[in-house]
NUBAPA-14862 format. One record per residue: z negated, y, x negated of N, C-alpha, C in turn; residue in three letters. Coordinates in steps of 0.2 Angstrom, whole numbers, plus 5000, padded with zeros to 4 digits. Last residue first. Example, Ala and Ser with C-alpha at 12.3 -4.5 7.8 and 13.67 -1.06 7.14 Angstrom:
<rs>
496549894936496449954932496150004936SER 496149724934496149784938496149844934ALA 
</rs>
This chain:
<rs>
473050805020472450825024471850825020UNK 474250855008473850805011473250835015UNK 474950955002475250925008474850865011UNK 474951084993474451044996474751015002UNK 476251114981475951124988475451074990UNK 476651204967476251144970475951164977UNK 478151254960477651264965477251204967UNK 478651294944478551234948477951254953UNK 479951394937479251384939479251314943UNK 481051484936480751454930480051424931UNK 481551544946480951574944480651544938UNK 482751474948482851544945482151574944UNK 482251344952482651354946482751424943UNK 480751274955481151334957481551354951UNK 480251124961480551154955480951214958UNK 478751064968479451094969479651134963UNK 477750934973477950974967478651004968UNK 476450904983477150904983477350954977UNK 474950804986475350864983476050844983UNK 474550684993474150744993474450814990UNK 475150564992475350614997475050684997UNK 474850484982474350484988474550534993UNK 475950504973475850444976475350434982UNK 476750664977476250624973476150554977UNK 478450704980477750694982477350654978UNK 479550824974479350764974478650754976UNK 481050924975480350914976480250844976UNK 482251054968482050984969481350984972UNK 482551194969483051144967482851074970UNK 482351354975482051284974482551234974UNK 482651504973483151444972482751374971UNK 481051564968481751574969482251514968UNK 479651474976479951514971480751534973UNK 479151474993478951454986479351494981UNK 478451485009478751515004478651494997UNK 478651365021478151385016478651425011UNK 478551335038479051355033478551385027UNK 478151205050477951265046478551275041UNK 478751105058478051135060477851195056UNK 480151065066479951105060479251135062UNK 480250905074480150975075479851005068UNK 480350765076480950805073480850875074UNK 479250695081479550745086480250775083UNK 478950615070478850595077479250635082UNK 479050695058479450645059479450615066UNK 479050865057478650815059479050755061UNK 479550955042479750925048479250865050UNK 479451105034479051045035479251015042UNK 480451185021480251165028479951105029UNK 480151295008480151225010479951215017UNK 481251425002480651405006480651325006UNK 482251504998481651504994481051474997UNK 483551505004482951555007482351545003UNK 484351414997484551484998484051535000UNK 483651294996483851334990484051404991UNK 482351225003482951265005483151314999UNK 481751065003481851124999482451165001UNK 480850985015481451005013481451065009UNK 479850845020479850905016480550925014UNK 479250765034479750765029479750835026UNK 477850655039478150725038478750715033UNK 477450525040477350575046477650635045UNK 477450435030477950435034477950485040UNK 476550425020476350405026476850405031UNK 477250495009477050425009476850385015UNK 478450605016477750595014477650515014UNK 480150615009479650595015478950585012UNK 481250755004480750695003480350685009UNK 482650834999482250815004481850755002UNK 483650974994483350914992482850894998UNK 484351084999484651054993484250984991UNK 484851195012484351145010484751105004UNK 485351335015485551295010485051245007UNK 483951405023484651415021484751375015UNK 482951285033483051355030483851355027UNK 483551195048482951205043483151275040UNK 483851105062483951165059483351175054UNK 484250935064483650985064483851045059UNK 484950815074485050865069484550915069UNK 484850635077484650705078484850745073UNK 485450515075485050525081484850595082UNK 486850445069486450505068486050515075UNK 486850265065487050325069486550385068UNK 486450135062486950175058487250235062UNK 485550055068486150065072486750105068UNK 484750055056484949995059485550005063UNK 484350185053484750145048484950075051UNK 484750335061484350265062484750215057UNK 484550485053484950435054484550365056UNK 484650665055484150605055484550545057UNK 485050795044485250745049484750685049UNK 484650965043484450895041484650845046UNK 485451115039485151065043484951005040UNK 486451205034485751225035485351185040UNK 487651175031487551175038486851195040UNK 487851155018488251205021488051215028UNK 486951045015486951115012487251165015UNK 485950945023486650965023486651045021UNK 484950805018484950885018485750905018UNK 484650665028485050705023484950775024UNK 483550525031483650595031484150625026UNK 483350375040483650405034483750485035UNK 482250255045482550315046482750345039UNK 481650125041482050135047482450195049UNK 480850105030481550095029481950105036UNK 479550145030479750085033480450065033UNK 479650275023479350215020479450145023UNK 481350345025480650335027480350275024UNK 482350405012482250355017481450355019UNK 483450545009482850515008482750465014UNK 484750645000484450605006483750575004UNK 485850774998485350744996485050695002UNK 487050845003486950844996486350794994UNK 488350865014487650825013487550815006UNK 489250955020489050965013488350925012UNK 488750945036489150975032488850985025UNK 487950785041488150855042488550885036UNK 488750625042488150665043488450745043UNK 489350465046489550535045488950585047UNK 489050325038488850365043489050435041UNK 489550155035489450225033489350265039UNK 489149985029489350035034489350105031UNK 489049895019488749875025488849925031UNK 490049825006489949885011489649855017UNK 489249734993489649734999489549795003UNK 488449704982488849764982489349774988UNK 487549604983488249584983488749644982UNK 486349674981486549614977487249594977UNK 486349784989486149794983486349734978UNK 487549835000487149784999486949784991UNK 487750015004487949955001487449895001UNK 488350145014487750095013488050035010UNK 488550315013488850255012488250205011UNK 488550465022488150415019488450345019UNK 489550615021489450545023488950505019UNK 490450715018489850725023489650655026UNK 491250715007491450675013490950685019UNK 490650784997491350804999491550775006UNK 489450734995489450804997490150825000UNK 488750585000489350614997489450685000UNK 487450464996487650524999488250564996UNK 487150304998487450344993487650404998UNK 485950174997486150225002486450284997UNK 485750004996485850064992486250114997UNK 484549875001485149925002485149984997UNK 483449795001484049774998484649814999UNK 482349924998482349854999483049824996UNK 483350054994482750044998482849965000UNK 483850174983483850104984483250094988UNK 484850314985484150294985484250214986UNK 485850444977485750384980485050364980UNK 487050584976486350554975486350484978UNK 488350624976487850674973487150634972UNK 489950594976489350554977488850594973UNK 491350634978490850684979490150654979UNK 492050484985492150554982491550594983UNK 491050334985491450384988491550454984UNK 491250214972490850264976491350314979UNK 491250044966491650104967491150154972UNK 489849984957490349984962490650044962UNK 489449974943489049934948489549924954UNK 489849974926490049984933489649944938UNK 488450004914489049964916489149984924UNK 487750084900487850084908488450054910UNK 487049994887487650044890487550034897UNK 486149914883486149974879486750014881UNK 484849824894485549854892485549914887UNK 483749784899483849764892484549784890UNK 483749834912483149844908483249834900UNK 485349914915484849864916484349874911UNK 486150034924485750024918485249974918UNK 487650064932486950024932486750024925UNK 488550184942488350154936487750114937UNK 489750204955489050194953488950154947UNK 491150324955490850254954490050264954UNK 491950434952491850404959491650334958UNK 491950514941492350454941492350414947UNK 491150624945491750634942492250574942UNK 489850564949490350604954491050614951UNK 489050434948489450474944489950504948UNK 487450384952488050404954488450444949UNK 486550244945486650314944487350334948UNK 485150134945485850154948485950224948UNK 484250034935484350104937485050114939UNK 483149894936483849924936483849994938UNK 481849854936482249834931482949854931UNK 480949884947480949924941481449904935UNK 481049824959480749784953480649824947UNK 481749914966481049904968480649864962UNK 482750024955482649964960481949954961UNK 482850194955482650134951482550084957UNK 484150314955483550284958483450224954UNK 484850484952484850414952484250384955UNK 485950614955485250594957485250514957UNK 487250614943486850654948486250614949UNK 488450644930487950604933487450644937UNK 489950634926489650684930489050654934UNK 490250534917490450604915490150654920UNK 489450384909489850424914490050494912UNK 488350374897488450354904488850404907UNK 487450314883488050354885488150324892UNK 485650324881486250284883486850324886UNK 484450344869484950384874485550344875UNK 482750304867483450294866483850334871UNK 481450364868481550304864482250284863UNK 480650514868481250484870481350424865UNK 478950514873479450524868480050484870UNK 477650484879478050544881478550564875UNK 476950364877476950414871477350484873UNK 477050314889476450304886476350354880UNK 478350324893477850374897477150364893UNK 479850344884479250304885478650344888UNK 481350394891480750414889480150364890UNK 483050394889482550354891481850374888UNK 484350494895483850484890483250444893UNK 486050454898485350444901484850444895UNK 487450564897487050504895486450504899UNK 488250684893488450634897488150564896UNK 488150794884487850734883488150674887UNK 488750924885489150864882488750804881UNK 488550874902488950884896488650934891UNK 486750824905487450854907487850854901UNK 485850674908486050734903486750754905UNK 484450604917485250614916485350684912UNK 483150514912483350584913484150584912UNK 481850404916482650404915482850474917UNK 480350344910480750404914481450394911UNK 479350204910479950234908480150294913UNK 478350134917478350134909478850184906UNK 478450124930477850124928477750144920UNK 479850244932479450184935478850184931UNK 480750384938480250354934480050294937UNK 482150504935481850444939481350414935UNK 482850664935482450614932482150564937UNK 484150774931483850734936483350684932UNK 484550854919484550884925484150844930UNK 484650924902484350874907484450904914UNK 485850964890485450984896485250934900UNK 485450854876485850894880485550914886UNK 484350784870484950804866485450844869UNK 482650844872483250794873483850824870UNK 480950864869481550884868482050824869UNK 479550884880479950834876480650854875UNK 478150964879478850974881479250934876UNK 476550944886477050934881477750944884UNK 475750994896475450974890475850954885UNK 475551124908476051084904475751064897UNK 474351094920474551134915475151084911UNK 473451054930473951084932474251134926UNK 472450964927472351034925472851074927UNK 472950844934472250864935472150944933UNK 474250824930474050844937473350874938UNK 475150894917474450854918474250874926UNK 476850884914476250924918475650874919UNK 478050894903477550854905476950894908UNK 479750944903479050964903478650914906UNK 481050914893480750884899480050904898UNK 482351024887481750994887481550964893UNK 483351124887483451054884482851024883UNK 483251244893482851234887482951164884UNK 484151234904484351274898483951264892UNK 483551124911484251124909484451174903UNK 482151034911482351104911483051114908UNK 481350914921481850924916482051004917UNK 479750864922480150914925480750924919UNK 478550754928479050764923479550814926UNK 476750734929477350754932477850774927UNK 475450614929475850664926476450674930UNK 474650514933474350574932474750624929UNK 475950434941475250424940474950494939UNK 477250524941477050454939476350464937UNK 478550614949477850604948477650534946UNK 479850724945479650654947478950654945UNK 481250834947480550824946480350754948UNK 482650934941482350874944481650874943UNK 482551084935483051054940482650994944UNK 482251244928481951174929482451144935UNK 482651354919483051324924482851254925UNK 481651344904482151384908482551334913UNK 479851284905480551294902481051334907UNK 478651294912479051224912479751234908UNK 477651384915477851364908478251304907UNK 477151414927477651454925477851444918UNK 476551344942476551334934477251364932UNK 475451384955476151384952476151384944UNK 474551314969474651334962475351344960UNK 474551274982473951264978473951284971UNK 475051334997475251334990474551324986UNK 474951215011474851275008474951275000UNK 475651135025475451135018475351205016UNK 475651075039475551145038475251155030UNK 475650945042476250985044476151055042UNK 475050825030474950885034475650915036UNK 474650655029475050715027474950765032UNK 473350555024473650575029474050645027UNK 473550455008473150495013473550515019UNK 473550304999473950355003473550385009UNK 472850294984472650274991473050324995UNK 473250234968473350284973473250254980UNK 472050164958472650154962472650204967UNK 471350284947471250224951471950214955UNK 471650344931471750354938471650284942UNK 471550304918470950334921470950344928UNK 472750254914472250204916471650234919UNK 473850324911473650334918473050294919UNK 474250294898473950364899473750374906UNK 474650164900474050174896473750244898UNK 475250164917475350154910474650174907UNK 475450074932475350134928475450114921UNK 475349984944475149964937474950024933UNK 475950034955475250014955474950004948UNK 477050174954476950104953476150094953UNK 478350274961477650264959477450194959UNK 479550384958479450314960478750304957UNK 480450524963479850504961479750434963UNK 481950604958481650544961480950534959UNK 482850754961482550714957482150654961UNK 483450834971483550854964483150804959UNK 483250774983483950794981483950804974UNK 482150624981482350694983482950714980UNK 481350484987481950514984481950584986UNK 479950384983480150444987480750474983UNK 479050234985479650274982479850334986UNK 477850124980478050174984478550214981UNK 477650014971477350014978477550064983UNK 478349904960478349974963478049964970UNK 477449824947477849824954477749884957UNK 477849874930477349844936477749854942UNK 479049804918478749864922478249834928UNK 479249764901479149744908478849804912UNK 480049894891479549834892479549824899UNK 481649914884481249924889480649874889UNK 482549864874482149934873481749954878UNK 483349734867482849754871482549824869UNK 485149744867484549744863483949764867UNK 486749684868486149704871485649694866UNK 488549704870487949684865487349714868UNK 489349654885489149704880488549674876UNK 490749624895490149594891490049644886UNK 490849724910491049704904490549664900UNK 490849664927490449704922490649674915UNK 491949714940491749664935491349694929UNK 491349794954491749794948491549754943UNK 491349764971491049754965491549764959UNK 491949894981492049824980491649824973UNK 491950004996491849984989491849914988UNK 493050075006492650005006492549994999UNK 493550205017493250185010492850115011UNK 494750145029494250195027493950165020UNK 496450105026495850095029495350145026UNK 497950195030497550165025496850155028UNK 499550195036498850215037498450165032UNK 500950245025500650195029499850205030UNK 501250425023501250355021500950305026UNK 501150545028501850525026501850455024UNK 499850575028500150565035500850545034UNK 499550605015499350545018499650525025UNK 499750745014500250695011500150625014UNK 498650795020499350805023499850755020UNK 497650755011497650735018498350735022UNK 498050825000498150745000498150725007UNK 497850955004498550935002498550855002UNK 496450945004496750955010497550935010UNK 496150924991495950874995496350885002UNK 496651044985496950984983496750924988UNK 495851144992496551144993496851074991UNK 494551104987494651104994495451104995UNK 494051114974494451054976494651054983UNK 493351234973494051234969494451164971UNK 492151214980492751244983493451244980UNK 491051114979491651124974492251154978UNK 490151134989489851134982490451144977UNK 490951235002490751174999490551184992UNK 490451355013490651345006490451285003UNK 490651445027490651375024490851375017UNK 489751555037490251555030490151485027UNK 489751605053489551555048490051555042UNK 489851785054490051725056489851675051UNK 489851925050489351895055489451825057UNK 490551995042490951965048490451935052UNK 489852055031490452095034490652065041UNK 488851965027488652025030489252065034UNK 489751865022489251845028489051915031UNK 490351925012490751905018490351895023UNK 489251955003489652015006490051985012UNK 488751825000488351875003488751935006UNK 489851764995489551735001489151795004UNK 490051844983490651834988490351814995UNK 488951834975489051894979489551884984UNK 489051704970488551714975488651784979UNK 490551624967490151684965489651704971UNK 491351534973490751514971490251564969UNK 492651584973492251594979491551574978UNK 493351544962492951604962492551624968UNK 493951424967493451424962492951484962UNK 494351404984494551434977493851444973UNK 493651465000494051414996494151444989UNK 492651475014492751505007493151445003UNK 492951505030492951455025493151485018UNK 492151565043492551585038492451535032UNK 492151495060491851505054492351535049UNK 492751525072492251465072491851475065UNK 493051685078493151635073492551585073UNK 492851785087493351735089493351675084UNK 492151885080491751835085492151785088UNK 493051965073492651905070492351855074UNK 494451965085493851995082493551945078UNK 496251975086495651935086495151985084UNK 497651985083497352015090496651985091UNK 498051955071498151905076497851925082UNK 497752075064498452055065498552005070UNK 496352065063496652115068497452095069UNK 496251975053496051955059496352005064UNK 496852045042497151985044496951965051UNK 496052155041496652165043497052105046UNK 494852085036494852125042495552135045UNK 495352035024495251985029495152025036UNK 495552155017496152115018495952065024UNK 494152195016494652235020495252195022UNK 493752095007493452095014493952145019UNK 494452124996494552064999494352065006UNK 493852244992494552244994494752184998UNK 492552204989492652244995493352244997UNK 492852134977492652094983492752134989UNK 493152244969493752194970493552154976UNK 491952314968492552344971493052294973UNK 491152204962491052224969491652264972UNK 491152184949491652144953491652174960UNK 490152254942490852254939491352234945UNK 489052224950489352294950490052294947UNK 488852084946489052104953489352174953UNK 488552104933489152074934489352094941UNK 487252164935487752204931488452174933UNK 486552054941486652124944487252164941UNK 486651954931487051944937487152014941UNK 486752034915486352004921486851994926UNK 487051994898487352014904486951984910UNK 486852024881486552004887486852034894UNK 487651994867487652034873487352004879UNK 487651974850487451944856487452004861UNK 488751954836488351994840488151964846UNK 489051894819488951884826488551934829UNK 490051994807489451954809489351954816UNK 491252044805490752074802490052044803UNK 492051974814492151964807491551994803UNK 491051914829491451964825491451954818UNK 490851824840490851804833491251854829UNK 489651854852490351884850490351864843UNK 488951774866488951774858489651794856UNK 488051824880488751814877488751824869UNK 486851754890486951794883487651774881UNK 486451794907486651754902486751794895UNK 485351784922485651824916485951774911UNK 485151704932485051774933485351824927UNK 486251574936485851604931485751674933UNK 487351534944486651494945486151524941UNK 488351614941488251594948487651554949UNK 488351634928488051684932487951664939UNK 489151534923488451524923488051574927UNK 490451594925490251534928489451524929UNK 490351694916490451714923490251654927UNK 490151624904489651674906489751684914UNK 491351564902490751524903490251564906UNK 492151684900492251634906491651594907UNK 491551734889491551774895491651724901UNK 491951634880491251644881491151684887UNK 493351654879493051584882492351594884UNK 493351774874493651774880493351704883UNK 492851744861492451794865492751784873UNK 493851664856493151634857492751674861UNK 494951744856494951684860494251664861UNK 494551844847494651864854494651804858UNK 494351764835493751804838493951824845UNK 495651724833495151674834494551704837UNK 496351844831496551804837495951754838UNK 495751874818495651914824495751884831UNK 496351774811495651774811495451824817UNK 497751794812497451734814496651734815UNK 498451944820498051914814497751844816UNK 498851984832499351944828498951914822UNK 497852064838497851994840498351954836UNK 496852164829497552154830497652074832UNK 495452254837495752194833496452184834UNK 495052354846495352374839495652314835UNK 494352284856494952314857495352344851UNK 493252254849493652194851494352224852UNK 492452364847492852334841493352284843UNK 491752434856492452434857492852404851UNK 490352414855490652474852491352474852UNK 489852314862489852304854490252364851UNK 489952354875489252344872489252334865UNK 491352354877490952414877490252414873UNK 491452214876491752254871491452324871UNK 490852174888490552154882490852194876UNK 491652244897490952254897490652234890UNK 492852174895492852244894492152264893UNK 492452044899492652054892492652124891UNK 492252064913491652044909491852054901UNK 493552094917493052144918492452134913UNK 494151974914494352034910493852084911UNK 493551894923493451874916493651934912UNK 494051954935493351954933493151934926UNK 495351914933495251984933494451994932UNK 495251774934495451804928495351874927UNK 494851764948494351744942494551774936UNK 495751894956495451824955494951824949UNK 497251974959496451984960496151914960UNK 498652014962498252004955497552014956UNK 498952014976499351974971498951954964UNK 498051984989498052034984498351994978UNK 498651955006498351935000498351994995UNK 498751885023498751945018498451915012UNK 499651825037499251815031499351875026UNK 499651875053500051885047499551875041UNK 499351755067499351825064499751825057UNK 499051595062498951645068498951715064UNK 499651435058499451505056499551555062UNK 498951285063499451335065499251405062UNK 498751115057498551185058499051235059UNK 498950965067498851005061498651075062UNK 499050905079499550885074499450925068UNK 498150975087498150895087498550875081UNK 497651115078498051085083497951005082UNK 496651265075496751185074497151165080UNK 497351405068497051375074497251295073UNK 496951525055497251465057496951435063UNK 497251665045496851635051497251575053UNK 496951705028497451675033496951655039UNK 497151775012496751765018497151755024UNK 497051754994497351755000496951745006UNK 497151814978496751814984497151804990UNK 497451744961497651774967497151764973UNK 496851674950497351724949497551764955UNK 495851584954495851614947496351674946UNK 495451624971495551584966495551614959UNK 494951634986494851674980494851634974UNK 495251635002495451594996495451634990UNK 494651615017494651665012494651625005UNK 495251575033495251545026495251605021UNK 494451565048494751615043494751575036UNK 494851475062494451475056494851525052UNK 494751425079495051465074494551475068UNK 495151285090494651325087494951365081UNK 496051195095496051265098495551315094UNK 495051055093495751085094495651145098UNK 493651085081493951065087494651095089UNK 493251015066493551075069493851055075UNK 492450925058492650915065492850975068UNK 492350945044491850975048491950975056UNK 493350865039492650855036492150885041UNK 494550915045494450835044493650825043UNK 494451045043494551015050494350945050UNK 494451065029493951085033493851055040UNK 495751015026495150985023494550995028UNK 496451115033496551045035495951005032UNK 496151225026495951215033495951145035UNK 496751205014496051215014495751205021UNK 498151195018497851135015497051145015UNK 498251325023498351275027498051205025UNK 498051405011497551405016497651345021UNK 499151365003498551345001498051345007UNK 500551295012500151355009499451325008UNK 501651165006501251195011500851255008UNK 503051065004502751125002502251145008UNK 503350894998503250945004502851005001UNK 504750834990504050854989503950904995UNK 506050764987505650754993504950774993UNK 505850734969506250754975505850734981UNK 505750774952505450754958505850774964UNK 505850834939506150774941505950734947UNK 505350954937504950904935505250834936UNK 506351034942506351034935505850984933UNK 505951014956506650984953506650984946UNK 504651074957504750994957505450974955UNK 505151214955504651174950504751104951UNK 505951264964506251244958505851204954UNK 505151314973505551254975505851224969UNK 504751434967504251384967504651314969UNK 505851514970505751494963505251434963UNK 505651524984506251494982506251474974UNK 504451594985504451524987505151484984UNK 504851714980504351674976504351604978UNK 505751744991505951754984505451704980UNK 504951745003505551695002505751694995UNK 503251774998503851785002504351735000UNK 501551724997502151724994502751734999UNK 500451715004500751785004501351785000UNK 499951585003500251605009500551675009UNK 500251504987499951554991500251574998UNK 500551324989500751384986500351444990UNK 500551144985500251204988500451264985UNK 501350994987501251044983500951104987UNK 501250824991501150884994500950934988UNK 502050664991501750724987501850784991UNK 501950494993502150554996501750614992UNK 501750394985502250384990502450444993UNK 501550394967501350414974501950404978UNK 501650244957501850314958501650334965UNK 500150154952500850154955500950234957UNK 498950164946499350104945499950104949UNK 498150274946498150234953498550174952UNK 498250314933497550304936497650264942UNK 499650334931499250294927498550274930UNK 499850424941500150364941499850314937UNK 499150534936498950504943499250434943UNK 499850564925499150554924498950514931UNK 501150594930501050544925500350524925UNK 500850714937501050654940500950594936UNK 500350794927499950774932500150714936UNK 501550814920500950784917500450764922UNK 502350884930502550824927501950784924UNK 501551004931501650954937501850884934UNK 501751064918501051044921501150994926UNK 503151084919502851044913502151014915UNK 503251164930503551094930503251054925UNK 502651284924502351244930502651174931UNK 503651304915502951294913502551254918UNK 504751334923504851274918504151254916UNK 504351444930504451384934504451324929UNK 504251544920503651524923503751454927UNK 505451494906505351524913504651504916UNK 505251534889505151484895505151524901UNK 505851554872505751574879505751524884UNK 504851534857505351504862505251534869UNK 503751574850504351594848504951574852UNK 502651524857502851494851503451514848UNK 503351584871502851544869503051514862UNK 503851714881503951684874503351654872UNK 504451704897503851704893504051674886UNK 505851804903505551744901504851754897UNK 506051904917505951904910505551844908UNK 506051884931506651864927506551864920UNK 504751814940504951874935505551844931UNK 504451704947504951744950505151804946UNK 502851694941503351654945503851704948UNK 501751744935502351774933502951744937UNK 500651674939500751744942501351774940UNK 500751564932500951554939501051624942UNK 500351584919501051594920501251584928UNK 499051574914499151624919499851634921UNK 499351544897499051534903499151584908UNK 499951474882500051524887499651494894UNK 499951454864499651434871499851494876UNK 500351494852500751444855500551424862UNK 499351574847499951604849500451564852UNK 498351484842498251514849498951554851UNK 498251364833498851404834498851444841UNK 497051294833497351314827497851364827UNK 496851284847496251314842496551334836UNK 497851234853497851304853497351324848UNK 497551094855498051114850498051194848UNK 496651104865496451084859496951104854UNK 497451154876496851194874496651174867UNK 498351044878498551114876498051154873UNK 497450944882497750934875498051004873UNK 496950994894496550994888496850984882UNK 498551054899497851044901497451044894UNK 500051004889499651034895498951024895UNK 501351024878500750994880500351034885UNK 503051004875502551044879501951004880UNK 503951014860503550974865503051014868UNK 504651084850504751094857504451054862UNK 504151074838504751034840504951044847UNK 502951154838503551174834504151134836UNK 502351154856502351134849502951154845UNK 501651254867502351244864502251224857UNK 500551224879500551234872501251214870UNK 499851284895500451244891500451274884UNK 498751264908498851294901499451254898UNK 497551254918498251274919498451304913UNK 496351134914496551204913497351204915UNK 495951014927496151034920496351104920UNK 494550944936495150984936495350994928UNK 493450854934494050834938494650874937UNK 492950844916492850864923493450844927UNK 493250824903492550834905492450854912UNK 494650814903494250774899493450774901UNK 495450824919495150854913494750804909UNK 495750744930496250764925496050784919UNK 495250624941495050664935495650674931UNK 495750654958495950614952495650654946UNK 494650654972495050694967495150644961UNK 494950544986494550564980495050614976UNK 494750434998495050494997494650524991UNK 495350254997494850314997495150374997UNK 495450084997495750144999495150195000UNK 494849984983494949994990495250064991UNK 495849934968495249944972495349964979UNK 496749914959496649864964496049874968UNK 497150084960497250024956497249964961UNK 496550154974496550164967496650104963UNK 497350184990496950134985497050164978UNK 497150344997497450284996497150244991UNK 497450504993497250464999497550394998UNK 497050604979497450554982497050524988UNK 497250764971496850724975497250664978UNK 497150874957497550834961497050784965UNK 497151044950496850984953497250944957UNK 497151164937497551124941497151064944UNK 496651334935496551264934496951224939UNK 497251464936496851444930496651374929UNK 498151454946498251494941497851484935UNK 498551284951498151344952498351384946UNK 499251174960499451204953499151274953UNK 498651044968498551124968498651144961UNK 499250914976499250944970499151024971UNK 499050754984499050824985498850864978UNK 499750604988499550644983499550714984UNK 499550444996499750514996499450554991UNK 500050284991499550334992499850404993UNK 500450114997500550174993500050224995UNK 500049944996500050005000500050064996UNK 
</rs>
C-alpha cells in the first residue's frame, strides 16, 4: 500500500510528512525526519566546486569552510529574473527549490521503502499567478509529475479540522507566520475539504528571518557597530558574521522559553557577550506583529465577517511560537487561539492529509513489535525493590518504592494519607539551578533536572534545601526514579539517558538513546525503562543490564510521554490528540482514544481505571475510562496545562498550568475543580510524595520549586 506525502518547502526550514506505512511497519501519520538533530532541515543549498548541490544539514556543514557557497532564503526570490550567484555560478530560485525538493523525495523514499504515491506541495496563499507559475516549475525541474499544489493555510486548516474536529460550516482564521513570509486566510470547513472565504492577505517579507536581522542589528549596536564594518568577502570576517547570525537565531528561539539569553559575538579582537531580554526582543518585533494583526483584520472584513464569526484563530509557522504573537492575537480578536507545540509542522501534516486522499485508504495507527538487535551487555544496575506506588506527570515521573536506598533508611515505609482539595503553599526553593524541568520524588529526596545549568538538583525533603547538584553531560529535561536509580533524559547534543546512583547521588553511566526523548516511565518491577522518542516516532527500552536503548515499538507521531500501569503502556501524542494503549509484554495495540487538543501529558489513577490527560491548547483535562476506552468528561482548568498527577489515594488530581502559573486541583469523584493555587512562573512539572502529603512543582521561568501541602 502506498503513502501520501506532504512537503512544506519553507523559507528557512523544510518539512515533510507522510500518511501511510513506513517500511514494513503499520500505517501512520508522521513527520519524516529530515534533519540530523530534528524533524525539519534547513532550507539551504551549497554549490560545490564541481557543481554538485548539497541541501539541508549537509549544505550547512560544507558551508563552515566556504560560507560564500551557501545560499538561504531563496524562496523569497522566486519569480525574480535576476539569478542568484552561488559559488560563482548562477542559479534560478526555482532550480534551488528543486534541488531541495529532490533531496527530500530521496530521503522520504529511503525512509518509507517506496516512492510516494501522491505528493502535495504548499505555497503562500498571497502568491499571484506569476509566482505560482514559477513555483509550478519546481517539481518539473526535480523530475516529478502529477504534483498537487495547495496553499499553506489550506493545508494548515486541513490539519486543524482533522485533529480538532472542526465542524462543517465552521470558520477558522489561519495566521501563518513563517521564516520568510506572513499569510492570513479565512477558511470554511466543508465535507470535502476547506474553502477559502474572502481575500487572503499577506506581507511578502515579514517572518523569522526579519526577526533574526532585528536581533543581529541590536547585537551589533551593543558592540559598537563593528559587525557592520566587517568585510564579508574576507574569510575570517565571514566566519564571525556567520557565527553571530547563527547565535542570534538560537537566541530568538530560546527567548520563547527563556526570559533572557546571552549572545556570544566572536570578534577578531576578542569575544564579546550581549545579554538580550525577552522584553527587549518584543520591542524589536512588536511593530511587525502589529502589521500582521492589521492584515488579519482586513482579511476578516473582506469575507464580510467579524472576529466573533470565527471558531478559532489557528497559529501556524515556526515564528508563531514567539509568546508575543499569541498574546497580541488573543488580545486583538478575542477568539480562541490554537497553537500546537510544533506549529512549524502544521502545514506539512495538513499537506500529507490532502495527499492521502489520492491513495488507497490506510488503516489507523497500529504499532508492532520491533526486533531487538543483539547488543553487548554489562551490568550497571543493582536489583531494585518492588514498586508500590507510581505517579506520572507531564514533565517528570515520580516512582516510589517500599525498599528505598541506604540514604532513605531513616524513613519508615510511606503510609498513604488522605489528600486535600484545597492545598496550600508550604515553601519555595530558589536554588535548583536555571530552568528546572522534570521532577521526581524518591524516599527522602527530590530530584530536579535544570536544563540550562546542566545539573540535577537533589532536595532534602526534611530541610527543604538543595543538598547537592549533580552535573550531567548535556541539558537534562525529564527524570524517572526507582528504588536505586534515577534516569534523566538529556537533550541535544546529548541525546542520551544519564543513570544516577541514588545512594551516592552520582552519575554511573550515560546511555545513548534516540533523538527527541520525552517523559519516560519505569515498569512496576523496576527493571525496564520505556522512553518515547518523538523525533523518530518510536518507544525505546532500557533494560536493567543493557548498555544501549533498544526499540520497543513504533509510536504515534508527536509522542510526548507515557505511563506504564500494570500490563499496559499508555502513550500520549501531542500531534494526534490521542492516547495509544499497548500491551506491555506483547507490544500489541489494545486501542486508542481521541482526547483534547494538544494532549501533552497523562496520568493514571492508582486503581488503573481512570486516565487523565492535560490538553495544552484546550485548557482542559480529559477523563478517560480505561476499560471502555472512552472519554467520560472534559474539565476546564487553567491556561496551557502541561503536566498532571494523581494523589496516591486517588481522590484528587493536580494539574500544572504553564500559561497561568497555577495548579488546579480536581476532585476525582465529581470531576470538579476545588481550588486553584498560585505557584511560580511557567510551572513545567509536578510530582507527589509517596504519602501524598506534598506535591513538588518546578517553575521554569522562576528557577524555583514550589512545595504544596496536599495531604490532610
